[in-house]
mmCIF file of the protein (N, C-alpha, C, O) and its ligand, coordinates in Angstrom:
data_MODEL
# 
_entry.id   MODEL 
# 
loop_
_entity.id 
_entity.type 
_entity.pdbx_number_of_molecules 
1 polymer     1 
2 non-polymer 1 
# 
_entity_poly.entity_id                      1 
_entity_poly.type                           'polypeptide(L)' 
_entity_poly.nstd_linkage                   no 
_entity_poly.nstd_monomer                   no 
_entity_poly.pdbx_seq_one_letter_code       MAKKGNRLVVLLECEKCKARNYSTVINRVNQREKKLKVKKHCKQCKSHTMHNMVKI 
_entity_poly.pdbx_seq_one_letter_code_can   MAKKGNRLVVLLECEKCKARNYSTVINRVNQREKKLKVKKHCKQCKSHTMHNMVKI 
_entity_poly.pdbx_strand_id                 A 
# 
loop_
_entity_poly_seq.entity_id 
_entity_poly_seq.num 
_entity_poly_seq.mon_id 
_entity_poly_seq.hetero 
1 1  MET n 
1 2  ALA n 
1 3  LYS n 
1 4  LYS n 
1 5  GLY n 
1 6  ASN n 
1 7  ARG n 
1 8  LEU n 
1 9  VAL n 
1 10 VAL n 
1 11 LEU n 
1 12 LEU n 
1 13 GLU n 
1 14 CYS n 
1 15 GLU n 
1 16 LYS n 
1 17 CYS n 
1 18 LYS n 
1 19 ALA n 
1 20 ARG n 
1 21 ASN n 
1 22 TYR n 
1 23 SER n 
1 24 THR n 
1 25 VAL n 
1 26 ILE n 
1 27 ASN n 
1 28 ARG n 
1 29 VAL n 
1 30 ASN n 
1 31 GLN n 
1 32 ARG n 
1 33 GLU n 
1 34 LYS n 
1 35 LYS n 
1 36 LEU n 
1 37 LYS n 
1 38 VAL n 
1 39 LYS n 
1 40 LYS n 
1 41 HIS n 
1 42 CYS n 
1 43 LYS n 
1 44 GLN n 
1 45 CYS n 
1 46 LYS n 
1 47 SER n 
1 48 HIS n 
1 49 THR n 
1 50 MET n 
1 51 HIS n 
1 52 ASN n 
1 53 MET n 
1 54 VAL n 
1 55 LYS n 
1 56 ILE n 
# 
loop_
_struct_asym.id 
_struct_asym.entity_id 
A 1 
B 2 
# 
loop_
_chem_comp.id 
_chem_comp.type 
_chem_comp.mon_nstd_flag 
ALA 'L-peptide linking' y 
ARG 'L-peptide linking' y 
ASN 'L-peptide linking' y 
CYS 'L-peptide linking' y 
GLN 'L-peptide linking' y 
GLU 'L-peptide linking' y 
GLY 'peptide linking'   y 
HIS 'L-peptide linking' y 
ILE 'L-peptide linking' y 
LEU 'L-peptide linking' y 
LYS 'L-peptide linking' y 
MET 'L-peptide linking' y 
SER 'L-peptide linking' y 
THR 'L-peptide linking' y 
TYR 'L-peptide linking' y 
VAL 'L-peptide linking' y 
ZN  non-polymer         . 
# 
_pdbx_entity_nonpoly.entity_id   2 
_pdbx_entity_nonpoly.name        ? 
_pdbx_entity_nonpoly.comp_id     ZN 
# 
_pdbx_nonpoly_scheme.asym_id         B 
_pdbx_nonpoly_scheme.entity_id       2 
_pdbx_nonpoly_scheme.mon_id          ZN 
_pdbx_nonpoly_scheme.ndb_seq_num     1 
_pdbx_nonpoly_scheme.pdb_seq_num     101 
_pdbx_nonpoly_scheme.auth_seq_num    101 
_pdbx_nonpoly_scheme.pdb_mon_id      ZN 
_pdbx_nonpoly_scheme.auth_mon_id     ZN 
_pdbx_nonpoly_scheme.pdb_strand_id   A 
_pdbx_nonpoly_scheme.pdb_ins_code    . 
# 
loop_
_atom_site.group_PDB 
_atom_site.id 
_atom_site.type_symbol 
_atom_site.label_atom_id 
_atom_site.label_alt_id 
_atom_site.label_comp_id 
_atom_site.label_asym_id 
_atom_site.label_entity_id 
_atom_site.label_seq_id 
_atom_site.pdbx_PDB_ins_code 
_atom_site.Cartn_x 
_atom_site.Cartn_y 
_atom_site.Cartn_z 
_atom_site.occupancy 
_atom_site.B_iso_or_equiv 
_atom_site.pdbx_formal_charge 
_atom_site.auth_seq_id 
_atom_site.auth_comp_id 
_atom_site.auth_asym_id 
_atom_site.auth_atom_id 
_atom_site.pdbx_PDB_model_num 
ATOM   1   N  N  . MET A 1 1  ? 53.680 40.885 140.214 1.00 0.00 ? 1   MET A N  1 
ATOM   2   C  CA . MET A 1 1  ? 53.321 41.497 138.897 1.00 0.00 ? 1   MET A CA 1 
ATOM   3   C  C  . MET A 1 1  ? 54.517 42.177 138.308 1.00 0.00 ? 1   MET A C  1 
ATOM   4   O  O  . MET A 1 1  ? 55.227 42.888 139.018 1.00 0.00 ? 1   MET A O  1 
ATOM   5   N  N  . ALA A 1 2  ? 54.765 41.990 137.051 1.00 0.00 ? 2   ALA A N  1 
ATOM   6   C  CA . ALA A 1 2  ? 55.920 42.551 136.361 1.00 0.00 ? 2   ALA A CA 1 
ATOM   7   C  C  . ALA A 1 2  ? 55.727 44.026 136.175 1.00 0.00 ? 2   ALA A C  1 
ATOM   8   O  O  . ALA A 1 2  ? 54.631 44.490 135.859 1.00 0.00 ? 2   ALA A O  1 
ATOM   9   N  N  . LYS A 1 3  ? 56.800 44.768 136.373 1.00 0.00 ? 3   LYS A N  1 
ATOM   10  C  CA . LYS A 1 3  ? 56.691 46.221 136.217 1.00 0.00 ? 3   LYS A CA 1 
ATOM   11  C  C  . LYS A 1 3  ? 56.694 46.577 134.741 1.00 0.00 ? 3   LYS A C  1 
ATOM   12  O  O  . LYS A 1 3  ? 57.357 45.919 133.939 1.00 0.00 ? 3   LYS A O  1 
ATOM   13  N  N  . LYS A 1 4  ? 55.989 47.567 134.400 1.00 0.00 ? 4   LYS A N  1 
ATOM   14  C  CA . LYS A 1 4  ? 56.042 48.007 132.977 1.00 0.00 ? 4   LYS A CA 1 
ATOM   15  C  C  . LYS A 1 4  ? 57.243 48.950 132.809 1.00 0.00 ? 4   LYS A C  1 
ATOM   16  O  O  . LYS A 1 4  ? 57.801 49.492 133.763 1.00 0.00 ? 4   LYS A O  1 
ATOM   17  N  N  . GLY A 1 5  ? 57.595 49.104 131.539 1.00 0.00 ? 5   GLY A N  1 
ATOM   18  C  CA . GLY A 1 5  ? 58.643 50.058 131.211 1.00 0.00 ? 5   GLY A CA 1 
ATOM   19  C  C  . GLY A 1 5  ? 60.046 49.598 131.211 1.00 0.00 ? 5   GLY A C  1 
ATOM   20  O  O  . GLY A 1 5  ? 60.956 50.374 130.919 1.00 0.00 ? 5   GLY A O  1 
ATOM   21  N  N  . ASN A 1 6  ? 60.265 48.309 131.542 1.00 0.00 ? 6   ASN A N  1 
ATOM   22  C  CA . ASN A 1 6  ? 61.595 47.817 131.498 1.00 0.00 ? 6   ASN A CA 1 
ATOM   23  C  C  . ASN A 1 6  ? 61.999 47.168 130.146 1.00 0.00 ? 6   ASN A C  1 
ATOM   24  O  O  . ASN A 1 6  ? 63.172 46.924 129.863 1.00 0.00 ? 6   ASN A O  1 
ATOM   25  N  N  . ARG A 1 7  ? 60.970 46.912 129.348 1.00 0.00 ? 7   ARG A N  1 
ATOM   26  C  CA . ARG A 1 7  ? 61.260 46.346 128.051 1.00 0.00 ? 7   ARG A CA 1 
ATOM   27  C  C  . ARG A 1 7  ? 61.423 47.472 127.043 1.00 0.00 ? 7   ARG A C  1 
ATOM   28  O  O  . ARG A 1 7  ? 60.599 48.381 126.946 1.00 0.00 ? 7   ARG A O  1 
ATOM   29  N  N  . LEU A 1 8  ? 62.501 47.379 126.309 1.00 0.00 ? 8   LEU A N  1 
ATOM   30  C  CA . LEU A 1 8  ? 62.896 48.386 125.394 1.00 0.00 ? 8   LEU A CA 1 
ATOM   31  C  C  . LEU A 1 8  ? 63.020 47.835 123.996 1.00 0.00 ? 8   LEU A C  1 
ATOM   32  O  O  . LEU A 1 8  ? 63.715 46.839 123.793 1.00 0.00 ? 8   LEU A O  1 
ATOM   33  N  N  . VAL A 1 9  ? 62.324 48.492 122.951 1.00 0.00 ? 9   VAL A N  1 
ATOM   34  C  CA . VAL A 1 9  ? 62.438 47.944 121.646 1.00 0.00 ? 9   VAL A CA 1 
ATOM   35  C  C  . VAL A 1 9  ? 63.626 48.610 120.984 1.00 0.00 ? 9   VAL A C  1 
ATOM   36  O  O  . VAL A 1 9  ? 63.731 49.836 120.954 1.00 0.00 ? 9   VAL A O  1 
ATOM   37  N  N  . VAL A 1 10 ? 64.521 47.790 120.455 1.00 0.00 ? 10  VAL A N  1 
ATOM   38  C  CA . VAL A 1 10 ? 65.648 48.402 119.720 1.00 0.00 ? 10  VAL A CA 1 
ATOM   39  C  C  . VAL A 1 10 ? 65.704 47.831 118.292 1.00 0.00 ? 10  VAL A C  1 
ATOM   40  O  O  . VAL A 1 10 ? 65.116 46.798 117.970 1.00 0.00 ? 10  VAL A O  1 
ATOM   41  N  N  . LEU A 1 11 ? 66.458 48.584 117.453 1.00 0.00 ? 11  LEU A N  1 
ATOM   42  C  CA . LEU A 1 11 ? 66.690 48.121 116.145 1.00 0.00 ? 11  LEU A CA 1 
ATOM   43  C  C  . LEU A 1 11 ? 68.061 47.569 116.039 1.00 0.00 ? 11  LEU A C  1 
ATOM   44  O  O  . LEU A 1 11 ? 68.952 48.021 116.758 1.00 0.00 ? 11  LEU A O  1 
ATOM   45  N  N  . LEU A 1 12 ? 68.285 46.619 115.188 1.00 0.00 ? 12  LEU A N  1 
ATOM   46  C  CA . LEU A 1 12 ? 69.583 46.127 114.951 1.00 0.00 ? 12  LEU A CA 1 
ATOM   47  C  C  . LEU A 1 12 ? 70.067 46.715 113.502 1.00 0.00 ? 12  LEU A C  1 
ATOM   48  O  O  . LEU A 1 12 ? 69.493 46.462 112.443 1.00 0.00 ? 12  LEU A O  1 
ATOM   49  N  N  . GLU A 1 13 ? 71.142 47.486 113.633 1.00 0.00 ? 13  GLU A N  1 
ATOM   50  C  CA . GLU A 1 13 ? 71.613 48.225 112.494 1.00 0.00 ? 13  GLU A CA 1 
ATOM   51  C  C  . GLU A 1 13 ? 72.947 47.622 111.949 1.00 0.00 ? 13  GLU A C  1 
ATOM   52  O  O  . GLU A 1 13 ? 73.920 47.457 112.684 1.00 0.00 ? 13  GLU A O  1 
ATOM   53  N  N  . CYS A 1 14 ? 72.942 47.323 110.711 1.00 0.00 ? 14  CYS A N  1 
ATOM   54  C  CA . CYS A 1 14 ? 74.122 46.858 110.104 1.00 0.00 ? 14  CYS A CA 1 
ATOM   55  C  C  . CYS A 1 14 ? 75.333 47.741 110.217 1.00 0.00 ? 14  CYS A C  1 
ATOM   56  O  O  . CYS A 1 14 ? 75.219 48.927 109.909 1.00 0.00 ? 14  CYS A O  1 
ATOM   57  N  N  . GLU A 1 15 ? 76.431 47.286 110.613 1.00 0.00 ? 15  GLU A N  1 
ATOM   58  C  CA . GLU A 1 15 ? 77.617 48.105 110.844 1.00 0.00 ? 15  GLU A CA 1 
ATOM   59  C  C  . GLU A 1 15 ? 78.173 48.635 109.536 1.00 0.00 ? 15  GLU A C  1 
ATOM   60  O  O  . GLU A 1 15 ? 78.743 49.726 109.504 1.00 0.00 ? 15  GLU A O  1 
ATOM   61  N  N  . LYS A 1 16 ? 78.021 47.898 108.484 1.00 0.00 ? 16  LYS A N  1 
ATOM   62  C  CA . LYS A 1 16 ? 78.642 48.233 107.171 1.00 0.00 ? 16  LYS A CA 1 
ATOM   63  C  C  . LYS A 1 16 ? 77.710 49.231 106.464 1.00 0.00 ? 16  LYS A C  1 
ATOM   64  O  O  . LYS A 1 16 ? 78.120 50.356 106.179 1.00 0.00 ? 16  LYS A O  1 
ATOM   65  N  N  . CYS A 1 17 ? 76.498 48.843 106.188 1.00 0.00 ? 17  CYS A N  1 
ATOM   66  C  CA . CYS A 1 17 ? 75.660 49.652 105.307 1.00 0.00 ? 17  CYS A CA 1 
ATOM   67  C  C  . CYS A 1 17 ? 74.601 50.451 106.044 1.00 0.00 ? 17  CYS A C  1 
ATOM   68  O  O  . CYS A 1 17 ? 73.836 51.187 105.420 1.00 0.00 ? 17  CYS A O  1 
ATOM   69  N  N  . LYS A 1 18 ? 74.545 50.316 107.379 1.00 0.00 ? 18  LYS A N  1 
ATOM   70  C  CA . LYS A 1 18 ? 73.596 50.993 108.259 1.00 0.00 ? 18  LYS A CA 1 
ATOM   71  C  C  . LYS A 1 18 ? 72.174 50.662 107.993 1.00 0.00 ? 18  LYS A C  1 
ATOM   72  O  O  . LYS A 1 18 ? 71.293 51.406 108.425 1.00 0.00 ? 18  LYS A O  1 
ATOM   73  N  N  . ALA A 1 19 ? 71.888 49.584 107.303 1.00 0.00 ? 19  ALA A N  1 
ATOM   74  C  CA . ALA A 1 19 ? 70.499 49.177 107.096 1.00 0.00 ? 19  ALA A CA 1 
ATOM   75  C  C  . ALA A 1 19 ? 69.948 48.619 108.437 1.00 0.00 ? 19  ALA A C  1 
ATOM   76  O  O  . ALA A 1 19 ? 70.646 47.908 109.160 1.00 0.00 ? 19  ALA A O  1 
ATOM   77  N  N  . ARG A 1 20 ? 68.686 48.960 108.741 1.00 0.00 ? 20  ARG A N  1 
ATOM   78  C  CA . ARG A 1 20 ? 68.131 48.500 109.956 1.00 0.00 ? 20  ARG A CA 1 
ATOM   79  C  C  . ARG A 1 20 ? 67.271 47.203 109.679 1.00 0.00 ? 20  ARG A C  1 
ATOM   80  O  O  . ARG A 1 20 ? 66.094 47.244 109.321 1.00 0.00 ? 20  ARG A O  1 
ATOM   81  N  N  . ASN A 1 21 ? 67.928 46.159 109.866 1.00 0.00 ? 21  ASN A N  1 
ATOM   82  C  CA . ASN A 1 21 ? 67.354 44.883 109.383 1.00 0.00 ? 21  ASN A CA 1 
ATOM   83  C  C  . ASN A 1 21 ? 66.508 44.180 110.365 1.00 0.00 ? 21  ASN A C  1 
ATOM   84  O  O  . ASN A 1 21 ? 65.670 43.386 109.937 1.00 0.00 ? 21  ASN A O  1 
ATOM   85  N  N  . TYR A 1 22 ? 66.632 44.383 111.649 1.00 0.00 ? 22  TYR A N  1 
ATOM   86  C  CA . TYR A 1 22 ? 65.970 43.653 112.634 1.00 0.00 ? 22  TYR A CA 1 
ATOM   87  C  C  . TYR A 1 22 ? 65.486 44.546 113.778 1.00 0.00 ? 22  TYR A C  1 
ATOM   88  O  O  . TYR A 1 22 ? 66.039 45.625 113.988 1.00 0.00 ? 22  TYR A O  1 
ATOM   89  N  N  . SER A 1 23 ? 64.492 44.125 114.498 1.00 0.00 ? 23  SER A N  1 
ATOM   90  C  CA . SER A 1 23 ? 64.136 44.752 115.714 1.00 0.00 ? 23  SER A CA 1 
ATOM   91  C  C  . SER A 1 23 ? 63.972 43.683 116.732 1.00 0.00 ? 23  SER A C  1 
ATOM   92  O  O  . SER A 1 23 ? 63.593 42.548 116.445 1.00 0.00 ? 23  SER A O  1 
ATOM   93  N  N  . THR A 1 24 ? 64.278 44.094 117.966 1.00 0.00 ? 24  THR A N  1 
ATOM   94  C  CA . THR A 1 24 ? 64.224 43.124 119.084 1.00 0.00 ? 24  THR A CA 1 
ATOM   95  C  C  . THR A 1 24 ? 63.812 43.839 120.298 1.00 0.00 ? 24  THR A C  1 
ATOM   96  O  O  . THR A 1 24 ? 63.807 45.070 120.340 1.00 0.00 ? 24  THR A O  1 
ATOM   97  N  N  . VAL A 1 25 ? 63.452 43.066 121.331 1.00 0.00 ? 25  VAL A N  1 
ATOM   98  C  CA . VAL A 1 25 ? 63.152 43.654 122.617 1.00 0.00 ? 25  VAL A CA 1 
ATOM   99  C  C  . VAL A 1 25 ? 64.113 43.273 123.684 1.00 0.00 ? 25  VAL A C  1 
ATOM   100 O  O  . VAL A 1 25 ? 64.322 42.095 123.977 1.00 0.00 ? 25  VAL A O  1 
ATOM   101 N  N  . ILE A 1 26 ? 64.696 44.278 124.263 1.00 0.00 ? 26  ILE A N  1 
ATOM   102 C  CA . ILE A 1 26 ? 65.679 43.944 125.377 1.00 0.00 ? 26  ILE A CA 1 
ATOM   103 C  C  . ILE A 1 26 ? 65.071 44.355 126.696 1.00 0.00 ? 26  ILE A C  1 
ATOM   104 O  O  . ILE A 1 26 ? 64.124 45.137 126.772 1.00 0.00 ? 26  ILE A O  1 
ATOM   105 N  N  . ASN A 1 27 ? 65.670 43.783 127.744 1.00 0.00 ? 27  ASN A N  1 
ATOM   106 C  CA . ASN A 1 27 ? 65.270 44.123 129.115 1.00 0.00 ? 27  ASN A CA 1 
ATOM   107 C  C  . ASN A 1 27 ? 66.253 45.167 129.637 1.00 0.00 ? 27  ASN A C  1 
ATOM   108 O  O  . ASN A 1 27 ? 67.439 44.893 129.820 1.00 0.00 ? 27  ASN A O  1 
ATOM   109 N  N  . ARG A 1 28 ? 65.742 46.339 129.866 1.00 0.00 ? 28  ARG A N  1 
ATOM   110 C  CA . ARG A 1 28 ? 66.651 47.492 130.221 1.00 0.00 ? 28  ARG A CA 1 
ATOM   111 C  C  . ARG A 1 28 ? 67.395 47.172 131.583 1.00 0.00 ? 28  ARG A C  1 
ATOM   112 O  O  . ARG A 1 28 ? 68.543 47.571 131.777 1.00 0.00 ? 28  ARG A O  1 
ATOM   113 N  N  . VAL A 1 29 ? 66.735 46.483 132.452 1.00 0.00 ? 29  VAL A N  1 
ATOM   114 C  CA . VAL A 1 29 ? 67.314 46.215 133.724 1.00 0.00 ? 29  VAL A CA 1 
ATOM   115 C  C  . VAL A 1 29 ? 68.512 45.283 133.601 1.00 0.00 ? 29  VAL A C  1 
ATOM   116 O  O  . VAL A 1 29 ? 69.542 45.468 134.249 1.00 0.00 ? 29  VAL A O  1 
ATOM   117 N  N  . ASN A 1 30 ? 68.341 44.267 132.741 1.00 0.00 ? 30  ASN A N  1 
ATOM   118 C  CA . ASN A 1 30 ? 69.389 43.293 132.606 1.00 0.00 ? 30  ASN A CA 1 
ATOM   119 C  C  . ASN A 1 30 ? 70.528 43.731 131.624 1.00 0.00 ? 30  ASN A C  1 
ATOM   120 O  O  . ASN A 1 30 ? 71.678 43.305 131.723 1.00 0.00 ? 30  ASN A O  1 
ATOM   121 N  N  . GLN A 1 31 ? 70.117 44.604 130.683 1.00 0.00 ? 31  GLN A N  1 
ATOM   122 C  CA . GLN A 1 31 ? 71.155 44.966 129.662 1.00 0.00 ? 31  GLN A CA 1 
ATOM   123 C  C  . GLN A 1 31 ? 71.420 46.444 129.658 1.00 0.00 ? 31  GLN A C  1 
ATOM   124 O  O  . GLN A 1 31 ? 71.354 47.101 128.619 1.00 0.00 ? 31  GLN A O  1 
ATOM   125 N  N  . ARG A 1 32 ? 71.730 46.979 130.861 1.00 0.00 ? 32  ARG A N  1 
ATOM   126 C  CA . ARG A 1 32 ? 71.907 48.433 130.916 1.00 0.00 ? 32  ARG A CA 1 
ATOM   127 C  C  . ARG A 1 32 ? 73.334 48.843 130.563 1.00 0.00 ? 32  ARG A C  1 
ATOM   128 O  O  . ARG A 1 32 ? 73.576 50.022 130.306 1.00 0.00 ? 32  ARG A O  1 
ATOM   129 N  N  . GLU A 1 33 ? 74.267 47.926 130.542 1.00 0.00 ? 33  GLU A N  1 
ATOM   130 C  CA . GLU A 1 33 ? 75.653 48.261 130.178 1.00 0.00 ? 33  GLU A CA 1 
ATOM   131 C  C  . GLU A 1 33 ? 75.837 48.698 128.730 1.00 0.00 ? 33  GLU A C  1 
ATOM   132 O  O  . GLU A 1 33 ? 74.954 49.264 128.086 1.00 0.00 ? 33  GLU A O  1 
ATOM   133 N  N  . LYS A 1 34 ? 77.058 48.393 128.260 1.00 0.00 ? 34  LYS A N  1 
ATOM   134 C  CA . LYS A 1 34 ? 77.376 48.769 126.884 1.00 0.00 ? 34  LYS A CA 1 
ATOM   135 C  C  . LYS A 1 34 ? 76.419 48.262 125.875 1.00 0.00 ? 34  LYS A C  1 
ATOM   136 O  O  . LYS A 1 34 ? 75.583 47.392 126.118 1.00 0.00 ? 34  LYS A O  1 
ATOM   137 N  N  . LYS A 1 35 ? 76.588 48.876 124.671 1.00 0.00 ? 35  LYS A N  1 
ATOM   138 C  CA . LYS A 1 35 ? 75.802 48.486 123.519 1.00 0.00 ? 35  LYS A CA 1 
ATOM   139 C  C  . LYS A 1 35 ? 76.087 47.052 123.118 1.00 0.00 ? 35  LYS A C  1 
ATOM   140 O  O  . LYS A 1 35 ? 77.242 46.627 123.091 1.00 0.00 ? 35  LYS A O  1 
ATOM   141 N  N  . LEU A 1 36 ? 75.064 46.322 122.815 1.00 0.00 ? 36  LEU A N  1 
ATOM   142 C  CA . LEU A 1 36 ? 75.277 44.967 122.368 1.00 0.00 ? 36  LEU A CA 1 
ATOM   143 C  C  . LEU A 1 36 ? 75.485 44.919 120.885 1.00 0.00 ? 36  LEU A C  1 
ATOM   144 O  O  . LEU A 1 36 ? 74.935 45.732 120.141 1.00 0.00 ? 36  LEU A O  1 
ATOM   145 N  N  . LYS A 1 37 ? 76.310 43.929 120.436 1.00 0.00 ? 37  LYS A N  1 
ATOM   146 C  CA . LYS A 1 37 ? 76.493 43.670 119.024 1.00 0.00 ? 37  LYS A CA 1 
ATOM   147 C  C  . LYS A 1 37 ? 76.072 42.247 118.768 1.00 0.00 ? 37  LYS A C  1 
ATOM   148 O  O  . LYS A 1 37 ? 76.346 41.330 119.541 1.00 0.00 ? 37  LYS A O  1 
ATOM   149 N  N  . VAL A 1 38 ? 75.409 42.106 117.672 1.00 0.00 ? 38  VAL A N  1 
ATOM   150 C  CA . VAL A 1 38 ? 74.960 40.816 117.320 1.00 0.00 ? 38  VAL A CA 1 
ATOM   151 C  C  . VAL A 1 38 ? 75.361 40.458 115.827 1.00 0.00 ? 38  VAL A C  1 
ATOM   152 O  O  . VAL A 1 38 ? 75.287 41.329 114.959 1.00 0.00 ? 38  VAL A O  1 
ATOM   153 N  N  . LYS A 1 39 ? 75.745 39.294 115.562 1.00 0.00 ? 39  LYS A N  1 
ATOM   154 C  CA . LYS A 1 39 ? 76.084 38.937 114.158 1.00 0.00 ? 39  LYS A CA 1 
ATOM   155 C  C  . LYS A 1 39 ? 74.786 38.466 113.519 1.00 0.00 ? 39  LYS A C  1 
ATOM   156 O  O  . LYS A 1 39 ? 74.175 37.499 113.975 1.00 0.00 ? 39  LYS A O  1 
ATOM   157 N  N  . LYS A 1 40 ? 74.370 39.151 112.464 1.00 0.00 ? 40  LYS A N  1 
ATOM   158 C  CA . LYS A 1 40 ? 73.078 38.859 111.735 1.00 0.00 ? 40  LYS A CA 1 
ATOM   159 C  C  . LYS A 1 40 ? 73.379 38.885 110.268 1.00 0.00 ? 40  LYS A C  1 
ATOM   160 O  O  . LYS A 1 40 ? 74.389 39.398 109.788 1.00 0.00 ? 40  LYS A O  1 
ATOM   161 N  N  . HIS A 1 41 ? 72.401 38.276 109.575 1.00 0.00 ? 41  HIS A N  1 
ATOM   162 C  CA . HIS A 1 41 ? 72.521 38.349 108.081 1.00 0.00 ? 41  HIS A CA 1 
ATOM   163 C  C  . HIS A 1 41 ? 71.923 39.675 107.549 1.00 0.00 ? 41  HIS A C  1 
ATOM   164 O  O  . HIS A 1 41 ? 70.798 40.041 107.892 1.00 0.00 ? 41  HIS A O  1 
ATOM   165 N  N  . CYS A 1 42 ? 72.672 40.355 106.737 1.00 0.00 ? 42  CYS A N  1 
ATOM   166 C  CA . CYS A 1 42 ? 72.263 41.591 106.089 1.00 0.00 ? 42  CYS A CA 1 
ATOM   167 C  C  . CYS A 1 42 ? 71.837 41.385 104.696 1.00 0.00 ? 42  CYS A C  1 
ATOM   168 O  O  . CYS A 1 42 ? 72.605 40.843 103.901 1.00 0.00 ? 42  CYS A O  1 
ATOM   169 N  N  . LYS A 1 43 ? 70.637 41.789 104.337 1.00 0.00 ? 43  LYS A N  1 
ATOM   170 C  CA . LYS A 1 43 ? 70.141 41.527 102.962 1.00 0.00 ? 43  LYS A CA 1 
ATOM   171 C  C  . LYS A 1 43 ? 70.923 42.317 101.995 1.00 0.00 ? 43  LYS A C  1 
ATOM   172 O  O  . LYS A 1 43 ? 71.215 41.844 100.896 1.00 0.00 ? 43  LYS A O  1 
ATOM   173 N  N  . GLN A 1 44 ? 71.296 43.574 102.382 1.00 0.00 ? 44  GLN A N  1 
ATOM   174 C  CA . GLN A 1 44 ? 72.008 44.498 101.454 1.00 0.00 ? 44  GLN A CA 1 
ATOM   175 C  C  . GLN A 1 44 ? 73.473 44.010 101.249 1.00 0.00 ? 44  GLN A C  1 
ATOM   176 O  O  . GLN A 1 44 ? 73.991 44.033 100.133 1.00 0.00 ? 44  GLN A O  1 
ATOM   177 N  N  . CYS A 1 45 ? 74.098 43.586 102.316 1.00 0.00 ? 45  CYS A N  1 
ATOM   178 C  CA . CYS A 1 45 ? 75.509 43.145 102.216 1.00 0.00 ? 45  CYS A CA 1 
ATOM   179 C  C  . CYS A 1 45 ? 75.549 41.721 101.714 1.00 0.00 ? 45  CYS A C  1 
ATOM   180 O  O  . CYS A 1 45 ? 76.582 41.269 101.220 1.00 0.00 ? 45  CYS A O  1 
ATOM   181 N  N  . LYS A 1 46 ? 74.448 41.007 101.831 1.00 0.00 ? 46  LYS A N  1 
ATOM   182 C  CA . LYS A 1 46 ? 74.329 39.630 101.406 1.00 0.00 ? 46  LYS A CA 1 
ATOM   183 C  C  . LYS A 1 46 ? 75.341 38.720 102.134 1.00 0.00 ? 46  LYS A C  1 
ATOM   184 O  O  . LYS A 1 46 ? 75.845 37.740 101.586 1.00 0.00 ? 46  LYS A O  1 
ATOM   185 N  N  . SER A 1 47 ? 75.606 39.097 103.387 1.00 0.00 ? 47  SER A N  1 
ATOM   186 C  CA . SER A 1 47 ? 76.529 38.299 104.209 1.00 0.00 ? 47  SER A CA 1 
ATOM   187 C  C  . SER A 1 47 ? 76.220 38.604 105.662 1.00 0.00 ? 47  SER A C  1 
ATOM   188 O  O  . SER A 1 47 ? 75.449 39.504 105.996 1.00 0.00 ? 47  SER A O  1 
ATOM   189 N  N  . HIS A 1 48 ? 76.854 37.814 106.501 1.00 0.00 ? 48  HIS A N  1 
ATOM   190 C  CA . HIS A 1 48 ? 76.686 38.121 107.915 1.00 0.00 ? 48  HIS A CA 1 
ATOM   191 C  C  . HIS A 1 48 ? 77.627 39.249 108.391 1.00 0.00 ? 48  HIS A C  1 
ATOM   192 O  O  . HIS A 1 48 ? 78.841 39.248 108.186 1.00 0.00 ? 48  HIS A O  1 
ATOM   193 N  N  . THR A 1 49 ? 76.966 40.183 109.028 1.00 0.00 ? 49  THR A N  1 
ATOM   194 C  CA . THR A 1 49 ? 77.736 41.304 109.544 1.00 0.00 ? 49  THR A CA 1 
ATOM   195 C  C  . THR A 1 49 ? 77.403 41.645 110.982 1.00 0.00 ? 49  THR A C  1 
ATOM   196 O  O  . THR A 1 49 ? 76.393 41.186 111.516 1.00 0.00 ? 49  THR A O  1 
ATOM   197 N  N  . MET A 1 50 ? 78.214 42.417 111.588 1.00 0.00 ? 50  MET A N  1 
ATOM   198 C  CA . MET A 1 50 ? 77.838 42.857 112.955 1.00 0.00 ? 50  MET A CA 1 
ATOM   199 C  C  . MET A 1 50 ? 76.766 43.894 112.926 1.00 0.00 ? 50  MET A C  1 
ATOM   200 O  O  . MET A 1 50 ? 76.787 44.826 112.123 1.00 0.00 ? 50  MET A O  1 
ATOM   201 N  N  . HIS A 1 51 ? 75.831 43.720 113.812 1.00 0.00 ? 51  HIS A N  1 
ATOM   202 C  CA . HIS A 1 51 ? 74.685 44.635 113.945 1.00 0.00 ? 51  HIS A CA 1 
ATOM   203 C  C  . HIS A 1 51 ? 74.738 45.327 115.302 1.00 0.00 ? 51  HIS A C  1 
ATOM   204 O  O  . HIS A 1 51 ? 74.817 44.666 116.338 1.00 0.00 ? 51  HIS A O  1 
ATOM   205 N  N  . ASN A 1 52 ? 74.696 46.639 115.294 1.00 0.00 ? 52  ASN A N  1 
ATOM   206 C  CA . ASN A 1 52 ? 74.604 47.377 116.533 1.00 0.00 ? 52  ASN A CA 1 
ATOM   207 C  C  . ASN A 1 52 ? 73.186 47.612 116.949 1.00 0.00 ? 52  ASN A C  1 
ATOM   208 O  O  . ASN A 1 52 ? 72.315 47.728 116.087 1.00 0.00 ? 52  ASN A O  1 
ATOM   209 N  N  . MET A 1 53 ? 72.907 47.690 118.235 1.00 0.00 ? 53  MET A N  1 
ATOM   210 C  CA . MET A 1 53 ? 71.566 48.015 118.704 1.00 0.00 ? 53  MET A CA 1 
ATOM   211 C  C  . MET A 1 53 ? 71.375 49.555 118.728 1.00 0.00 ? 53  MET A C  1 
ATOM   212 O  O  . MET A 1 53 ? 72.216 50.310 119.216 1.00 0.00 ? 53  MET A O  1 
ATOM   213 N  N  . VAL A 1 54 ? 70.257 49.951 118.190 1.00 0.00 ? 54  VAL A N  1 
ATOM   214 C  CA . VAL A 1 54 ? 69.983 51.369 118.112 1.00 0.00 ? 54  VAL A CA 1 
ATOM   215 C  C  . VAL A 1 54 ? 68.650 51.595 118.777 1.00 0.00 ? 54  VAL A C  1 
ATOM   216 O  O  . VAL A 1 54 ? 67.698 50.890 118.443 1.00 0.00 ? 54  VAL A O  1 
ATOM   217 N  N  . LYS A 1 55 ? 68.516 52.530 119.698 1.00 0.00 ? 55  LYS A N  1 
ATOM   218 C  CA . LYS A 1 55 ? 67.238 52.847 120.294 1.00 0.00 ? 55  LYS A CA 1 
ATOM   219 C  C  . LYS A 1 55 ? 66.413 53.576 119.259 1.00 0.00 ? 55  LYS A C  1 
ATOM   220 O  O  . LYS A 1 55 ? 66.898 54.261 118.358 1.00 0.00 ? 55  LYS A O  1 
ATOM   221 N  N  . ILE A 1 56 ? 65.127 53.372 119.464 1.00 0.00 ? 56  ILE A N  1 
ATOM   222 C  CA . ILE A 1 56 ? 64.142 54.005 118.561 1.00 0.00 ? 56  ILE A CA 1 
ATOM   223 C  C  . ILE A 1 56 ? 63.775 55.380 119.178 1.00 0.00 ? 56  ILE A C  1 
ATOM   224 O  O  . ILE A 1 56 ? 62.964 56.114 118.613 1.00 0.00 ? 56  ILE A O  1 
HETATM 225 ZN ZN . ZN  B 2 .  ? 74.625 45.655 105.640 1.00 0.00 2 101 ZN  A ZN 1 
# 
């Protein structure tokens, strides 16, 4: 049986305009190290920018 509490909902925040464009679920056990950065499309910047993960 899978343990509860290891899944963490995070927001992906645009590095440039700080808009929170996406939300995703990460596994705390597997991704406990440094903050992840993902390249995503930002509506406000109208281009692909780096998005930082932010805890809710
Ligand atoms: Zn942006």
